[in-house]
PDB file of N, CA, C and O in Angstrom:
ATOM      1  N   UNK A   1     -11.975 -12.662  77.735  1.00  0.00           N
ATOM      2  CA  UNK A   1     -12.683 -12.675  78.987  1.00  0.00           C
ATOM      3  C   UNK A   1     -14.073 -12.101  78.763  1.00  0.00           C
ATOM      4  O   UNK A   1     -14.209 -10.996  78.237  1.00  0.00           O
ATOM      5  N   UNK A   2     -15.092 -12.827  79.150  1.00  0.00           N
ATOM      6  CA  UNK A   2     -16.460 -12.353  78.999  1.00  0.00           C
ATOM      7  C   UNK A   2     -17.023 -11.990  80.358  1.00  0.00           C
ATOM      8  O   UNK A   2     -16.692 -12.602  81.374  1.00  0.00           O
ATOM      9  N   UNK A   3     -17.871 -10.994  80.357  1.00  0.00           N
ATOM     10  CA  UNK A   3     -18.517 -10.559  81.592  1.00  0.00           C
ATOM     11  C   UNK A   3     -19.917 -11.138  81.609  1.00  0.00           C
ATOM     12  O   UNK A   3     -20.702 -10.910  80.689  1.00  0.00           O
ATOM     13  N   UNK A   4     -20.229 -11.881  82.651  1.00  0.00           N
ATOM     14  CA  UNK A   4     -21.532 -12.520  82.784  1.00  0.00           C
ATOM     15  C   UNK A   4     -22.336 -11.735  83.802  1.00  0.00           C
ATOM     16  O   UNK A   4     -21.867 -11.527  84.921  1.00  0.00           O
ATOM     17  N   UNK A   5     -23.548 -11.288  83.444  1.00  0.00           N
ATOM     18  CA  UNK A   5     -24.342 -10.540  84.418  1.00  0.00           C
ATOM     19  C   UNK A   5     -24.775 -11.452  85.570  1.00  0.00           C
ATOM     20  O   UNK A   5     -25.129 -12.612  85.360  1.00  0.00           O
ATOM     21  N   UNK A   6     -24.739 -10.914  86.771  1.00  0.00           N
ATOM     22  CA  UNK A   6     -25.099 -11.714  87.942  1.00  0.00           C
ATOM     23  C   UNK A   6     -26.555 -11.553  88.321  1.00  0.00           C
ATOM     24  O   UNK A   6     -27.088 -12.379  89.062  1.00  0.00           O
ATOM     25  N   UNK A   7     -27.219 -10.508  87.831  1.00  0.00           N
ATOM     26  CA  UNK A   7     -28.631 -10.316  88.157  1.00  0.00           C
ATOM     27  C   UNK A   7     -29.486 -10.888  87.038  1.00  0.00           C
ATOM     28  O   UNK A   7     -29.131 -10.774  85.865  1.00  0.00           O
ATOM     29  N   UNK A   8     -30.614 -11.504  87.389  1.00  0.00           N
ATOM     30  CA  UNK A   8     -31.480 -12.046  86.340  1.00  0.00           C
ATOM     31  C   UNK A   8     -32.131 -10.916  85.551  1.00  0.00           C
ATOM     32  O   UNK A   8     -32.353  -9.833  86.093  1.00  0.00           O
ATOM     33  N   UNK A   9     -32.438 -11.155  84.275  1.00  0.00           N
ATOM     34  CA  UNK A   9     -33.055 -10.105  83.466  1.00  0.00           C
ATOM     35  C   UNK A   9     -34.461  -9.797  83.959  1.00  0.00           C
ATOM     36  O   UNK A   9     -35.152 -10.670  84.486  1.00  0.00           O
ATOM     37  N   UNK A  10     -34.868  -8.575  83.785  1.00  0.00           N
ATOM     38  CA  UNK A  10     -36.199  -8.131  84.175  1.00  0.00           C
ATOM     39  C   UNK A  10     -37.212  -8.678  83.167  1.00  0.00           C
ATOM     40  O   UNK A  10     -36.903  -8.798  81.981  1.00  0.00           O
ATOM     41  N   UNK A  11     -38.417  -9.009  83.633  1.00  0.00           N
ATOM     42  CA  UNK A  11     -39.436  -9.607  82.757  1.00  0.00           C
ATOM     43  C   UNK A  11     -39.804  -8.677  81.605  1.00  0.00           C
ATOM     44  O   UNK A  11     -40.030  -9.150  80.491  1.00  0.00           O
ATOM     45  N   UNK A  12     -39.870  -7.384  81.841  1.00  0.00           N
ATOM     46  CA  UNK A  12     -40.223  -6.438  80.787  1.00  0.00           C
ATOM     47  C   UNK A  12     -39.111  -6.245  79.770  1.00  0.00           C
ATOM     48  O   UNK A  12     -39.358  -5.773  78.661  1.00  0.00           O
ATOM     49  N   UNK A  13     -37.892  -6.606  80.139  1.00  0.00           N
ATOM     50  CA  UNK A  13     -36.768  -6.418  79.230  1.00  0.00           C
ATOM     51  C   UNK A  13     -36.888  -7.317  78.004  1.00  0.00           C
ATOM     52  O   UNK A  13     -36.521  -6.905  76.904  1.00  0.00           O
ATOM     53  N   UNK A  14     -37.399  -8.545  78.174  1.00  0.00           N
ATOM     54  CA  UNK A  14     -37.532  -9.425  77.011  1.00  0.00           C
ATOM     55  C   UNK A  14     -38.599  -8.901  76.055  1.00  0.00           C
ATOM     56  O   UNK A  14     -38.478  -9.054  74.839  1.00  0.00           O
ATOM     57  N   UNK A  15     -39.628  -8.289  76.597  1.00  0.00           N
ATOM     58  CA  UNK A  15     -40.668  -7.709  75.744  1.00  0.00           C
ATOM     59  C   UNK A  15     -40.089  -6.542  74.953  1.00  0.00           C
ATOM     60  O   UNK A  15     -40.374  -6.394  73.765  1.00  0.00           O
ATOM     61  N   UNK A  16     -39.279  -5.717  75.605  1.00  0.00           N
ATOM     62  CA  UNK A  16     -38.649  -4.588  74.912  1.00  0.00           C
ATOM     63  C   UNK A  16     -37.652  -5.092  73.870  1.00  0.00           C
ATOM     64  O   UNK A  16     -37.543  -4.518  72.787  1.00  0.00           O
ATOM     65  N   UNK A  17     -36.934  -6.151  74.190  1.00  0.00           N
ATOM     66  CA  UNK A  17     -35.967  -6.711  73.250  1.00  0.00           C
ATOM     67  C   UNK A  17     -36.681  -7.269  72.026  1.00  0.00           C
ATOM     68  O   UNK A  17     -36.188  -7.139  70.906  1.00  0.00           O
ATOM     69  N   UNK A  18     -37.833  -7.887  72.232  1.00  0.00           N
ATOM     70  CA  UNK A  18     -38.601  -8.396  71.089  1.00  0.00           C
ATOM     71  C   UNK A  18     -39.159  -7.259  70.249  1.00  0.00           C
ATOM     72  O   UNK A  18     -39.204  -7.354  69.022  1.00  0.00           O
ATOM     73  N   UNK A  19     -39.582  -6.187  70.901  1.00  0.00           N
ATOM     74  CA  UNK A  19     -40.182  -5.066  70.184  1.00  0.00           C
ATOM     75  C   UNK A  19     -39.150  -4.305  69.355  1.00  0.00           C
ATOM     76  O   UNK A  19     -39.452  -3.833  68.259  1.00  0.00           O
ATOM     77  N   UNK A  20     -37.933  -4.189  69.881  1.00  0.00           N
ATOM     78  CA  UNK A  20     -36.902  -3.408  69.201  1.00  0.00           C
ATOM     79  C   UNK A  20     -35.847  -4.287  68.552  1.00  0.00           C
ATOM     80  O   UNK A  20     -34.651  -4.032  68.688  1.00  0.00           O
ATOM     81  N   UNK A  21     -36.287  -5.316  67.849  1.00  0.00           N
ATOM     82  CA  UNK A  21     -35.350  -6.110  67.042  1.00  0.00           C
ATOM     83  C   UNK A  21     -35.034  -5.346  65.774  1.00  0.00           C
ATOM     84  O   UNK A  21     -35.841  -4.546  65.299  1.00  0.00           O
ATOM     85  N   UNK A  22     -33.860  -5.595  65.231  1.00  0.00           N
ATOM     86  CA  UNK A  22     -33.397  -4.830  64.084  1.00  0.00           C
ATOM     87  C   UNK A  22     -34.130  -5.172  62.792  1.00  0.00           C
ATOM     88  O   UNK A  22     -34.443  -4.272  62.012  1.00  0.00           O
ATOM     89  N   UNK A  23     -34.407  -6.435  62.548  1.00  0.00           N
ATOM     90  CA  UNK A  23     -34.937  -6.879  61.256  1.00  0.00           C
ATOM     91  C   UNK A  23     -36.195  -6.171  60.781  1.00  0.00           C
ATOM     92  O   UNK A  23     -36.183  -5.572  59.706  1.00  0.00           O
ATOM     93  N   UNK A  24     -37.284  -6.221  61.551  1.00  0.00           N
ATOM     94  CA  UNK A  24     -38.523  -5.578  61.083  1.00  0.00           C
ATOM     95  C   UNK A  24     -38.395  -4.061  60.942  1.00  0.00           C
ATOM     96  O   UNK A  24     -38.977  -3.476  60.029  1.00  0.00           O
ATOM     97  N   UNK A  25     -37.651  -3.430  61.826  1.00  0.00           N
ATOM     98  CA  UNK A  25     -37.498  -1.980  61.761  1.00  0.00           C
ATOM     99  C   UNK A  25     -36.636  -1.567  60.571  1.00  0.00           C
ATOM    100  O   UNK A  25     -36.895  -0.535  59.951  1.00  0.00           O
ATOM    101  N   UNK A  26     -35.616  -2.360  60.247  1.00  0.00           N
ATOM    102  CA  UNK A  26     -34.807  -2.047  59.062  1.00  0.00           C
ATOM    103  C   UNK A  26     -35.646  -2.184  57.796  1.00  0.00           C
ATOM    104  O   UNK A  26     -35.509  -1.391  56.864  1.00  0.00           O
ATOM    105  N   UNK A  27     -36.509  -3.188  57.768  1.00  0.00           N
ATOM    106  CA  UNK A  27     -37.384  -3.355  56.607  1.00  0.00           C
ATOM    107  C   UNK A  27     -38.340  -2.171  56.475  1.00  0.00           C
ATOM    108  O   UNK A  27     -38.572  -1.682  55.369  1.00  0.00           O
ATOM    109  N   UNK A  28     -38.894  -1.710  57.591  1.00  0.00           N
ATOM    110  CA  UNK A  28     -39.800  -0.556  57.549  1.00  0.00           C
ATOM    111  C   UNK A  28     -39.054   0.697  57.083  1.00  0.00           C
ATOM    112  O   UNK A  28     -39.597   1.489  56.314  1.00  0.00           O
ATOM    113  N   UNK A  29     -37.825   0.878  57.541  1.00  0.00           N
ATOM    114  CA  UNK A  29     -37.037   2.031  57.104  1.00  0.00           C
ATOM    115  C   UNK A  29     -36.720   1.944  55.614  1.00  0.00           C
ATOM    116  O   UNK A  29     -36.767   2.951  54.908  1.00  0.00           O
ATOM    117  N   UNK A  30     -36.398   0.749  55.137  1.00  0.00           N
ATOM    118  CA  UNK A  30     -36.100   0.576  53.709  1.00  0.00           C
ATOM    119  C   UNK A  30     -37.336   0.834  52.852  1.00  0.00           C
ATOM    120  O   UNK A  30     -37.239   1.439  51.785  1.00  0.00           O
ATOM    121  N   UNK A  31     -38.484   0.380  53.315  1.00  0.00           N
ATOM    122  CA  UNK A  31     -39.733   0.627  52.583  1.00  0.00           C
ATOM    123  C   UNK A  31     -40.033   2.123  52.557  1.00  0.00           C
ATOM    124  O   UNK A  31     -40.493   2.643  51.541  1.00  0.00           O
ATOM    125  N   UNK A  32     -39.776   2.820  53.663  1.00  0.00           N
ATOM    126  CA  UNK A  32     -40.000   4.263  53.706  1.00  0.00           C
ATOM    127  C   UNK A  32     -39.085   4.993  52.731  1.00  0.00           C
ATOM    128  O   UNK A  32     -39.519   5.918  52.044  1.00  0.00           O
ATOM    129  N   UNK A  33     -37.835   4.584  52.668  1.00  0.00           N
ATOM    130  CA  UNK A  33     -36.908   5.191  51.698  1.00  0.00           C
ATOM    131  C   UNK A  33     -37.384   4.916  50.278  1.00  0.00           C
ATOM    132  O   UNK A  33     -37.378   5.814  49.436  1.00  0.00           O
ATOM    133  N   UNK A  34     -37.794   3.683  50.006  1.00  0.00           N
ATOM    134  CA  UNK A  34     -38.305   3.336  48.675  1.00  0.00           C
ATOM    135  C   UNK A  34     -39.550   4.125  48.312  1.00  0.00           C
ATOM    136  O   UNK A  34     -39.702   4.559  47.171  1.00  0.00           O
ATOM    137  N   UNK A  35     -40.442   4.312  49.279  1.00  0.00           N
ATOM    138  CA  UNK A  35     -41.645   5.105  49.038  1.00  0.00           C
ATOM    139  C   UNK A  35     -41.287   6.544  48.689  1.00  0.00           C
ATOM    140  O   UNK A  35     -41.899   7.145  47.806  1.00  0.00           O
ATOM    141  N   UNK A  36     -40.294   7.097  49.385  1.00  0.00           N
ATOM    142  CA  UNK A  36     -39.858   8.461  49.080  1.00  0.00           C
ATOM    143  C   UNK A  36     -39.280   8.578  47.684  1.00  0.00           C
ATOM    144  O   UNK A  36     -39.505   9.578  47.002  1.00  0.00           O
ATOM    145  N   UNK A  37     -38.536   7.567  47.247  1.00  0.00           N
ATOM    146  CA  UNK A  37     -37.960   7.598  45.896  1.00  0.00           C
ATOM    147  C   UNK A  37     -39.059   7.480  44.842  1.00  0.00           C
ATOM    148  O   UNK A  37     -39.014   8.166  43.821  1.00  0.00           O
ATOM    149  N   UNK A  38     -40.040   6.617  45.083  1.00  0.00           N
ATOM    150  CA  UNK A  38     -41.161   6.492  44.141  1.00  0.00           C
ATOM    151  C   UNK A  38     -41.944   7.801  44.085  1.00  0.00           C
ATOM    152  O   UNK A  38     -42.366   8.230  43.011  1.00  0.00           O
ATOM    153  N   UNK A  39     -42.137   8.432  45.239  1.00  0.00           N
ATOM    154  CA  UNK A  39     -42.833   9.720  45.261  1.00  0.00           C
ATOM    155  C   UNK A  39     -42.047  10.770  44.466  1.00  0.00           C
ATOM    156  O   UNK A  39     -42.643  11.648  43.841  1.00  0.00           O
ATOM    157  N   UNK A  40     -40.737  10.683  44.488  1.00  0.00           N
ATOM    158  CA  UNK A  40     -39.894  11.635  43.765  1.00  0.00           C
ATOM    159  C   UNK A  40     -40.008  11.451  42.255  1.00  0.00           C
ATOM    160  O   UNK A  40     -39.953  12.427  41.507  1.00  0.00           O
ATOM    161  N   UNK A  41     -40.165  10.212  41.803  1.00  0.00           N
ATOM    162  CA  UNK A  41     -40.124   9.942  40.360  1.00  0.00           C
ATOM    163  C   UNK A  41     -41.485   9.967  39.675  1.00  0.00           C
ATOM    164  O   UNK A  41     -41.547   9.933  38.446  1.00  0.00           O
ATOM    165  N   UNK A  42     -42.565  10.025  40.425  1.00  0.00           N
ATOM    166  CA  UNK A  42     -43.873   9.999  39.782  1.00  0.00           C
ATOM    167  C   UNK A  42     -44.243  11.395  39.267  1.00  0.00           C
ATOM    168  O   UNK A  42     -43.912  12.392  39.909  1.00  0.00           O
ATOM    169  N   UNK A  43     -44.929  11.481  38.109  1.00  0.00           N
ATOM    170  CA  UNK A  43     -45.226  12.789  37.522  1.00  0.00           C
ATOM    171  C   UNK A  43     -46.660  13.284  37.741  1.00  0.00           C
ATOM    172  O   UNK A  43     -47.044  14.299  37.160  1.00  0.00           O
ATOM    173  N   UNK A  44     -47.467  12.592  38.569  1.00  0.00           N
ATOM    174  CA  UNK A  44     -48.896  12.878  38.606  1.00  0.00           C
ATOM    175  C   UNK A  44     -49.338  13.794  39.744  1.00  0.00           C
ATOM    176  O   UNK A  44     -50.199  14.649  39.538  1.00  0.00           O
ATOM    177  N   UNK A  45     -48.773  13.637  40.931  1.00  0.00           N
ATOM    178  CA  UNK A  45     -49.250  14.371  42.101  1.00  0.00           C
ATOM    179  C   UNK A  45     -48.150  15.291  42.620  1.00  0.00           C
ATOM    180  O   UNK A  45     -47.074  14.837  43.010  1.00  0.00           O
ATOM    181  N   UNK A  46     -48.438  16.586  42.618  1.00  0.00           N
ATOM    182  CA  UNK A  46     -47.452  17.548  43.090  1.00  0.00           C
ATOM    183  C   UNK A  46     -47.202  17.406  44.584  1.00  0.00           C
ATOM    184  O   UNK A  46     -46.076  17.608  45.038  1.00  0.00           O
ATOM    185  N   UNK A  47     -48.241  17.057  45.370  1.00  0.00           N
ATOM    186  CA  UNK A  47     -48.054  16.904  46.817  1.00  0.00           C
ATOM    187  C   UNK A  47     -47.083  15.763  47.112  1.00  0.00           C
ATOM    188  O   UNK A  47     -46.280  15.863  48.040  1.00  0.00           O
ATOM    189  N   UNK A  48     -47.145  14.681  46.334  1.00  0.00           N
ATOM    190  CA  UNK A  48     -46.238  13.556  46.553  1.00  0.00           C
ATOM    191  C   UNK A  48     -44.803  13.946  46.218  1.00  0.00           C
ATOM    192  O   UNK A  48     -43.870  13.584  46.935  1.00  0.00           O
ATOM    193  N   UNK A  49     -44.635  14.681  45.135  1.00  0.00           N
ATOM    194  CA  UNK A  49     -43.303  15.153  44.773  1.00  0.00           C
ATOM    195  C   UNK A  49     -42.764  16.124  45.823  1.00  0.00           C
ATOM    196  O   UNK A  49     -41.575  16.106  46.140  1.00  0.00           O
ATOM    197  N   UNK A  50     -43.639  16.964  46.355  1.00  0.00           N
ATOM    198  CA  UNK A  50     -43.226  17.948  47.349  1.00  0.00           C
ATOM    199  C   UNK A  50     -42.769  17.291  48.646  1.00  0.00           C
ATOM    200  O   UNK A  50     -41.832  17.775  49.280  1.00  0.00           O
ATOM    201  N   UNK A  51     -43.404  16.211  49.047  1.00  0.00           N
ATOM    202  CA  UNK A  51     -43.082  15.528  50.297  1.00  0.00           C
ATOM    203  C   UNK A  51     -42.049  14.420  50.131  1.00  0.00           C
ATOM    204  O   UNK A  51     -41.669  13.789  51.118  1.00  0.00           O
ATOM    205  N   UNK A  52     -41.592  14.170  48.925  1.00  0.00           N
ATOM    206  CA  UNK A  52     -40.701  13.032  48.697  1.00  0.00           C
ATOM    207  C   UNK A  52     -39.368  13.168  49.432  1.00  0.00           C
ATOM    208  O   UNK A  52     -38.863  12.180  49.965  1.00  0.00           O
ATOM    209  N   UNK A  53     -38.796  14.355  49.470  1.00  0.00           N
ATOM    210  CA  UNK A  53     -37.526  14.533  50.157  1.00  0.00           C
ATOM    211  C   UNK A  53     -37.675  14.291  51.660  1.00  0.00           C
ATOM    212  O   UNK A  53     -36.813  13.669  52.280  1.00  0.00           O
ATOM    213  N   UNK A  54     -38.760  14.779  52.235  1.00  0.00           N
ATOM    214  CA  UNK A  54     -38.990  14.605  53.676  1.00  0.00           C
ATOM    215  C   UNK A  54     -39.161  13.121  54.012  1.00  0.00           C
ATOM    216  O   UNK A  54     -38.623  12.646  55.012  1.00  0.00           O
ATOM    217  N   UNK A  55     -39.899  12.399  53.192  1.00  0.00           N
ATOM    218  CA  UNK A  55     -40.117  10.970  53.435  1.00  0.00           C
ATOM    219  C   UNK A  55     -38.813  10.197  53.281  1.00  0.00           C
ATOM    220  O   UNK A  55     -38.516   9.324  54.096  1.00  0.00           O
ATOM    221  N   UNK A  56     -38.033  10.503  52.253  1.00  0.00           N
ATOM    222  CA  UNK A  56     -36.749   9.829  52.070  1.00  0.00           C
ATOM    223  C   UNK A  56     -35.797  10.145  53.213  1.00  0.00           C
ATOM    224  O   UNK A  56     -35.102   9.253  53.699  1.00  0.00           O
ATOM    225  N   UNK A  57     -35.752  11.384  53.645  1.00  0.00           N
ATOM    226  CA  UNK A  57     -34.896  11.776  54.760  1.00  0.00           C
ATOM    227  C   UNK A  57     -35.327  11.091  56.054  1.00  0.00           C
ATOM    228  O   UNK A  57     -34.481  10.636  56.824  1.00  0.00           O
ATOM    229  N   UNK A  58     -36.630  11.015  56.300  1.00  0.00           N
ATOM    230  CA  UNK A  58     -37.125  10.339  57.503  1.00  0.00           C
ATOM    231  C   UNK A  58     -36.757   8.861  57.487  1.00  0.00           C
ATOM    232  O   UNK A  58     -36.367   8.313  58.518  1.00  0.00           O
ATOM    233  N   UNK A  59     -36.873   8.209  56.338  1.00  0.00           N
ATOM    234  CA  UNK A  59     -36.486   6.806  56.230  1.00  0.00           C
ATOM    235  C   UNK A  59     -34.996   6.600  56.442  1.00  0.00           C
ATOM    236  O   UNK A  59     -34.584   5.610  57.047  1.00  0.00           O
ATOM    237  N   UNK A  60     -34.186   7.526  55.950  1.00  0.00           N
ATOM    238  CA  UNK A  60     -32.739   7.423  56.122  1.00  0.00           C
ATOM    239  C   UNK A  60     -32.343   7.601  57.585  1.00  0.00           C
ATOM    240  O   UNK A  60     -31.524   6.842  58.104  1.00  0.00           O
ATOM    241  N   UNK A  61     -32.912   8.588  58.242  1.00  0.00           N
ATOM    242  CA  UNK A  61     -32.631   8.797  59.665  1.00  0.00           C
ATOM    243  C   UNK A  61     -33.112   7.612  60.478  1.00  0.00           C
ATOM    244  O   UNK A  61     -32.430   7.175  61.405  1.00  0.00           O
ATOM    245  N   UNK A  62     -34.271   7.093  60.142  1.00  0.00           N
ATOM    246  CA  UNK A  62     -34.798   5.907  60.824  1.00  0.00           C
ATOM    247  C   UNK A  62     -33.854   4.725  60.650  1.00  0.00           C
ATOM    248  O   UNK A  62     -33.610   3.982  61.600  1.00  0.00           O
ATOM    249  N   UNK A  63     -33.324   4.546  59.448  1.00  0.00           N
ATOM    250  CA  UNK A  63     -32.402   3.430  59.192  1.00  0.00           C
ATOM    251  C   UNK A  63     -31.119   3.568  60.003  1.00  0.00           C
ATOM    252  O   UNK A  63     -30.603   2.579  60.521  1.00  0.00           O
ATOM    253  N   UNK A  64     -30.607   4.781  60.113  1.00  0.00           N
ATOM    254  CA  UNK A  64     -29.386   5.012  60.891  1.00  0.00           C
ATOM    255  C   UNK A  64     -29.622   4.681  62.367  1.00  0.00           C
ATOM    256  O   UNK A  64     -28.775   4.061  63.011  1.00  0.00           O
ATOM    257  N   UNK A  65     -30.758   5.090  62.889  1.00  0.00           N
ATOM    258  CA  UNK A  65     -31.070   4.814  64.301  1.00  0.00           C
ATOM    259  C   UNK A  65     -31.300   3.321  64.517  1.00  0.00           C
ATOM    260  O   UNK A  65     -30.792   2.748  65.481  1.00  0.00           O
ATOM    261  N   UNK A  66     -32.059   2.692  63.628  1.00  0.00           N
ATOM    262  CA  UNK A  66     -32.412   1.285  63.775  1.00  0.00           C
ATOM    263  C   UNK A  66     -31.190   0.381  63.621  1.00  0.00           C
ATOM    264  O   UNK A  66     -31.160  -0.717  64.178  1.00  0.00           O
ATOM    265  N   UNK A  67     -30.196   0.825  62.881  1.00  0.00           N
ATOM    266  CA  UNK A  67     -29.021  -0.010  62.690  1.00  0.00           C
ATOM    267  C   UNK A  67     -28.260  -0.237  63.996  1.00  0.00           C
ATOM    268  O   UNK A  67     -27.384  -1.100  64.049  1.00  0.00           O
ATOM    269  N   UNK A  68     -28.571   0.510  65.037  1.00  0.00           N
ATOM    270  CA  UNK A  68     -27.949   0.335  66.337  1.00  0.00           C
ATOM    271  C   UNK A  68     -28.768  -0.578  67.255  1.00  0.00           C
ATOM    272  O   UNK A  68     -28.336  -0.859  68.373  1.00  0.00           O
ATOM    273  N   UNK A  69     -29.926  -1.041  66.815  1.00  0.00           N
ATOM    274  CA  UNK A  69     -30.755  -1.948  67.624  1.00  0.00           C
ATOM    275  C   UNK A  69     -30.093  -3.315  67.697  1.00  0.00           C
ATOM    276  O   UNK A  69     -29.306  -3.656  66.814  1.00  0.00           O
ATOM    277  N   UNK A  70     -30.390  -4.115  68.733  1.00  0.00           N
ATOM    278  CA  UNK A  70     -29.819  -5.466  68.806  1.00  0.00           C
ATOM    279  C   UNK A  70     -30.443  -6.391  67.768  1.00  0.00           C
ATOM    280  O   UNK A  70     -31.542  -6.137  67.274  1.00  0.00           O
ATOM    281  N   UNK A  71     -29.739  -7.449  67.450  1.00  0.00           N
ATOM    282  CA  UNK A  71     -30.231  -8.413  66.454  1.00  0.00           C
ATOM    283  C   UNK A  71     -31.499  -9.015  66.902  1.00  0.00           C
ATOM    284  O   UNK A  71     -32.068  -9.850  66.200  1.00  0.00           O
TER     285      UNK A  71
END
């Protein structure tokens, strides 16, 4: 049994649905995680190594949140 909404969708809802699609945000989160790993493995800049854990953690948290977005 499926439930069909009886009210028409709001015009702004389609804009929000387009903005919060899963695909582009998952790609951005994956790139952020990859950037953090590259920052961790490079031997040249201490600031990049110092911030690598924070960047990787931010990308991971972003990926967990984005995985709940609609397709």
